[in-house]
N, CA, C and O atoms as CSV, one atom per row, in Angstrom:
chain,resi,resn,atom,element,x,y,z
A,1,MET,N,N,0.763,-1.213,0.034
A,1,MET,CA,C,0.059,-0.045,0.111
A,1,MET,C,C,0.755,1.240,0.054
A,1,MET,O,O,1.584,1.408,0.949
A,2,GLU,N,N,0.603,2.226,-0.831
A,2,GLU,CA,C,1.549,3.552,-0.958
A,2,GLU,C,C,0.861,4.531,0.034
A,2,GLU,O,O,-0.246,4.388,0.554
A,3,ALA,N,N,1.670,5.473,0.177
A,3,ALA,CA,C,1.537,6.531,1.260
A,3,ALA,C,C,0.012,7.464,0.789
A,3,ALA,O,O,-0.837,7.921,1.554
A,4,ALA,N,N,0.051,7.523,-0.573
A,4,ALA,CA,C,-1.249,7.974,-1.220
A,4,ALA,C,C,-2.581,7.486,-0.898
A,4,ALA,O,O,-3.607,8.156,-0.787
A,5,ASP,N,N,-2.420,6.147,-0.753
A,5,ASP,CA,C,-3.756,5.295,-0.309
A,5,ASP,C,C,-4.197,5.610,1.124
A,5,ASP,O,O,-5.412,5.537,1.308
A,6,LYS,N,N,-3.413,5.957,2.202
A,6,LYS,CA,C,-3.560,6.068,3.409
A,6,LYS,C,C,-4.382,7.290,3.602
A,6,LYS,O,O,-4.010,8.342,3.082
A,7,PRO,N,N,-5.623,7.228,4.407
A,7,PRO,CA,C,-6.387,8.428,4.648
A,7,PRO,C,C,-5.827,9.302,5.635
A,7,PRO,O,O,-5.347,8.851,6.675
A,8,LYS,N,N,-5.863,10.666,5.342
A,8,LYS,CA,C,-5.232,11.545,6.198
A,8,LYS,C,C,-6.033,11.570,7.677
A,8,LYS,O,O,-7.240,11.427,7.871
A,9,LYS,N,N,-5.176,11.754,8.460
A,9,LYS,CA,C,-5.882,11.913,10.059
A,9,LYS,C,C,-6.078,13.464,10.235
A,9,LYS,O,O,-5.170,14.273,10.050
A,10,ARG,N,N,-7.383,13.800,10.619
A,10,ARG,CA,C,-7.687,15.175,10.802
A,10,ARG,C,C,-7.123,15.414,12.359
A,10,ARG,O,O,-7.105,14.560,13.244
A,11,GLN,N,N,-6.728,16.613,12.446
A,11,GLN,CA,C,-6.474,17.087,13.848
A,11,GLN,C,C,-7.721,17.411,14.759
A,11,GLN,O,O,-8.581,18.120,14.237
A,12,ARG,N,N,-7.863,17.119,15.641
A,12,ARG,CA,C,-8.939,17.544,16.326
A,12,ARG,C,C,-8.762,18.981,17.221
A,12,ARG,O,O,-7.788,19.222,17.934
A,13,MET,N,N,-9.843,19.812,17.034
A,13,MET,CA,C,-9.644,21.122,17.687
A,13,MET,C,C,-10.034,21.062,19.195
A,13,MET,O,O,-11.012,20.487,19.674
A,14,SER,N,N,-9.077,21.767,19.838
A,14,SER,CA,C,-9.308,21.801,21.318
A,14,SER,C,C,-10.609,22.712,21.775
A,14,SER,O,O,-10.691,23.901,21.467
A,15,VAL,N,N,-11.359,22.196,22.348
A,15,VAL,CA,C,-12.463,22.918,22.730
A,15,VAL,C,C,-12.433,23.191,24.386
A,15,VAL,O,O,-13.469,23.553,24.943
A,16,VAL,N,N,-11.536,23.053,24.934
A,16,VAL,CA,C,-11.394,23.168,26.408
A,16,VAL,C,C,-11.071,24.672,26.547
A,16,VAL,O,O,-10.582,25.325,25.625
A,17,CYS,N,N,-11.336,25.110,27.597
A,17,CYS,CA,C,-10.983,26.460,28.004
A,17,CYS,C,C,-9.690,26.683,28.415
A,17,CYS,O,O,-9.138,25.723,28.952
A,18,LEU,N,N,-8.997,27.813,28.289
A,18,LEU,CA,C,-7.591,27.639,28.308
A,18,LEU,C,C,-7.101,27.554,30.011
A,18,LEU,O,O,-5.895,27.390,30.197
A,19,ASN,N,N,-7.874,27.645,31.058
A,19,ASN,CA,C,-7.512,27.758,32.171
A,19,ASN,C,C,-7.627,25.969,32.639
A,19,ASN,O,O,-6.878,25.431,33.454
A,20,CYS,N,N,-8.575,25.391,32.006
A,20,CYS,CA,C,-8.406,23.752,32.307
A,20,CYS,C,C,-7.365,23.331,31.527
A,20,CYS,O,O,-6.755,22.359,31.974
A,21,LYS,N,N,-6.916,23.872,30.289
A,21,LYS,CA,C,-5.902,23.192,29.354
A,21,LYS,C,C,-4.655,23.244,30.313
A,21,LYS,O,O,-3.986,22.252,30.603
A,22,THR,N,N,-4.400,24.660,30.818
A,22,THR,CA,C,-3.213,24.865,31.623
A,22,THR,C,C,-3.098,24.027,32.892
A,22,THR,O,O,-1.988,23.619,33.234
A,23,ARG,N,N,-4.146,23.760,33.579
A,23,ARG,CA,C,-4.085,23.053,34.733
A,23,ARG,C,C,-4.167,21.479,34.632
A,23,ARG,O,O,-3.921,20.705,35.557
A,24,LYS,N,N,-4.651,21.053,33.030
A,24,LYS,CA,C,-4.534,19.856,32.869
A,24,LYS,C,C,-5.738,18.908,33.529
A,24,LYS,O,O,-5.646,17.712,33.806
A,25,ILE,N,N,-6.749,19.673,33.681
A,25,ILE,CA,C,-8.119,18.926,34.104
A,25,ILE,C,C,-9.058,18.825,32.977
A,25,ILE,O,O,-9.028,19.510,31.955
A,26,LYS,N,N,-9.906,17.886,33.278
A,26,LYS,CA,C,-11.114,17.618,32.451
A,26,LYS,C,C,-12.396,19.106,32.316
A,26,LYS,O,O,-13.175,19.411,33.218
A,27,CYS,N,N,-12.314,19.627,31.312
A,27,CYS,CA,C,-13.371,20.663,31.128
A,27,CYS,C,C,-14.694,20.231,30.703
A,27,CYS,O,O,-14.854,19.398,29.811
A,28,ASP,N,N,-15.701,20.827,31.376
A,28,ASP,CA,C,-17.076,20.530,30.753
A,28,ASP,C,C,-17.573,21.187,29.688
A,28,ASP,O,O,-18.617,20.813,29.154
A,29,LYS,N,N,-16.809,22.352,29.216
A,29,LYS,CA,C,-17.074,22.927,28.186
A,29,LYS,C,C,-18.259,23.827,28.166
A,29,LYS,O,O,-18.666,24.218,27.072
A,30,LYS,N,N,-18.932,24.246,29.404
A,30,LYS,CA,C,-19.897,25.109,29.497
A,30,LYS,C,C,-19.647,26.512,29.105
A,30,LYS,O,O,-18.553,26.995,29.398
A,31,ARG,N,N,-20.483,27.196,28.507
A,31,ARG,CA,C,-20.405,28.531,28.196
A,31,ARG,C,C,-21.446,29.600,29.025
A,31,ARG,O,O,-22.654,29.374,29.092
A,32,PRO,N,N,-20.910,30.603,29.548
A,32,PRO,CA,C,-19.775,31.441,29.310
A,32,PRO,C,C,-18.519,30.978,30.101
A,32,PRO,O,O,-17.398,31.239,29.664
A,33,ALA,N,N,-18.686,30.322,31.209
A,33,ALA,CA,C,-17.801,29.758,31.881
A,33,ALA,C,C,-17.783,28.370,32.433
A,33,ALA,O,O,-18.654,28.169,33.279
A,34,CYS,N,N,-17.118,27.519,32.197
A,34,CYS,CA,C,-17.217,26.120,32.693
A,34,CYS,C,C,-17.196,26.030,34.258
A,34,CYS,O,O,-16.760,26.932,34.972
A,35,SER,N,N,-17.705,24.862,34.707
A,35,SER,CA,C,-17.949,24.534,35.944
A,35,SER,C,C,-16.627,24.724,36.888
A,35,SER,O,O,-16.786,25.201,38.012
A,36,ASN,N,N,-15.285,24.341,36.423
A,36,ASN,CA,C,-14.321,24.358,37.218
A,36,ASN,C,C,-13.524,26.006,37.640
A,36,ASN,O,O,-12.909,26.392,38.634
A,37,CYS,N,N,-13.909,26.661,36.338
A,37,CYS,CA,C,-13.678,28.028,36.729
A,37,CYS,C,C,-14.481,28.712,37.396
A,37,CYS,O,O,-14.027,29.651,38.049
A,38,VAL,N,N,-15.823,28.443,37.414
A,38,VAL,CA,C,-16.717,28.941,38.334
A,38,VAL,C,C,-16.277,28.456,39.962
A,38,VAL,O,O,-16.088,29.321,40.817
A,39,LYS,N,N,-16.161,27.216,40.228
A,39,LYS,CA,C,-15.793,26.801,41.406
A,39,LYS,C,C,-14.527,27.411,42.003
A,39,LYS,O,O,-14.404,27.615,43.210
A,40,CYS,N,N,-13.467,27.728,40.967
A,40,CYS,CA,C,-12.259,28.352,41.475
A,40,CYS,C,C,-12.502,29.915,41.630
A,40,CYS,O,O,-11.549,30.640,41.913
A,41,ASN,N,N,-13.683,30.396,41.458
A,41,ASN,CA,C,-13.834,31.787,41.347
A,41,ASN,C,C,-13.000,32.490,40.180
A,41,ASN,O,O,-12.459,33.591,40.285
A,42,VAL,N,N,-12.990,31.780,39.202
A,42,VAL,CA,C,-12.262,32.591,38.133
A,42,VAL,C,C,-13.218,32.741,36.968
A,42,VAL,O,O,-12.716,33.262,35.971
A,43,GLY,N,N,-14.491,32.391,36.888
A,43,GLY,CA,C,-15.385,32.324,35.934
A,43,GLY,C,C,-15.228,33.507,34.702
A,43,GLY,O,O,-15.401,33.336,33.496
A,44,HIS,N,N,-14.915,34.525,35.280
A,44,HIS,CA,C,-14.715,35.865,34.544
A,44,HIS,C,C,-13.424,35.676,33.679
A,44,HIS,O,O,-13.280,36.334,32.648
A,45,LEU,N,N,-12.535,34.821,34.081
A,45,LEU,CA,C,-11.317,34.684,33.171
A,45,LEU,C,C,-11.477,33.338,32.287
A,45,LEU,O,O,-10.536,32.987,31.574
A,46,CYS,N,N,-12.555,32.663,32.332
A,46,CYS,CA,C,-12.669,31.561,31.656
A,46,CYS,C,C,-12.780,31.831,30.028
A,46,CYS,O,O,-13.849,32.281,29.616
A,47,GLU,N,N,-11.971,31.635,29.317
A,47,GLU,CA,C,-11.904,31.863,27.980
A,47,GLU,C,C,-11.716,30.530,26.950
A,47,GLU,O,O,-11.144,29.514,27.345
A,48,TYR,N,N,-12.178,30.637,25.802
A,48,TYR,CA,C,-11.865,29.513,24.804
A,48,TYR,C,C,-11.239,29.978,23.705
A,48,TYR,O,O,-11.633,30.970,23.091
A,49,GLU,N,N,-10.114,29.220,23.353
A,49,GLU,CA,C,-9.627,29.649,21.889
A,49,GLU,C,C,-10.616,29.840,20.802
A,49,GLU,O,O,-11.639,29.157,20.828
A,50,PRO,N,N,-10.419,30.708,19.838
A,50,PRO,CA,C,-11.361,30.968,18.786
A,50,PRO,C,C,-11.009,29.680,17.636
A,50,PRO,O,O,-9.916,29.121,17.546
A,51,PRO,N,N,-11.929,29.452,17.005
A,51,PRO,CA,C,-11.661,28.254,15.875
A,51,PRO,C,C,-10.691,28.759,14.838
A,51,PRO,O,O,-10.756,29.886,14.347
A,52,HIS,N,N,-9.701,27.763,14.511
A,52,HIS,CA,C,-8.585,28.212,13.450
A,52,HIS,C,C,-9.175,28.872,12.211
A,52,HIS,O,O,-8.506,29.682,11.568
A,53,TRP,N,N,-10.494,28.518,11.845
A,53,TRP,CA,C,-10.855,28.963,10.792
A,53,TRP,C,C,-11.324,30.313,10.594
A,53,TRP,O,O,-11.494,30.824,9.487
A,54,VAL,N,N,-11.558,30.954,11.872
A,54,VAL,CA,C,-11.697,32.215,12.207
A,54,VAL,C,C,-10.733,33.270,12.246
A,54,VAL,O,O,-10.961,34.454,11.996
A,55,THR,N,N,-9.514,32.702,12.614
A,55,THR,CA,C,-8.440,33.445,12.889
A,55,THR,C,C,-7.493,33.879,11.639
A,55,THR,O,O,-6.671,34.795,11.604
A,56,ARG,N,N,-7.845,32.967,10.641
A,56,ARG,CA,C,-7.014,32.929,9.286
A,56,ARG,C,C,-7.590,34.120,8.366
A,56,ARG,O,O,-8.790,34.387,8.316
A,57,ALA,N,N,-6.652,34.764,7.686
A,57,ALA,CA,C,-7.204,35.743,6.779
A,57,ALA,C,C,-7.373,35.241,5.495
A,57,ALA,O,O,-7.835,35.959,4.608
């Protein structure tokens, strides 16, 4: 089988908030603030990365 026959793997987009990603904990992905950020009283700092197709020009 040649390399051209292999299906390409898609890279999955990260949908966790930046705080959970930094702390390496599971994010429930709730908006505007996930439960972990609300519990830690940093709900106002809970941010998600914009999708890559939005940031490209």
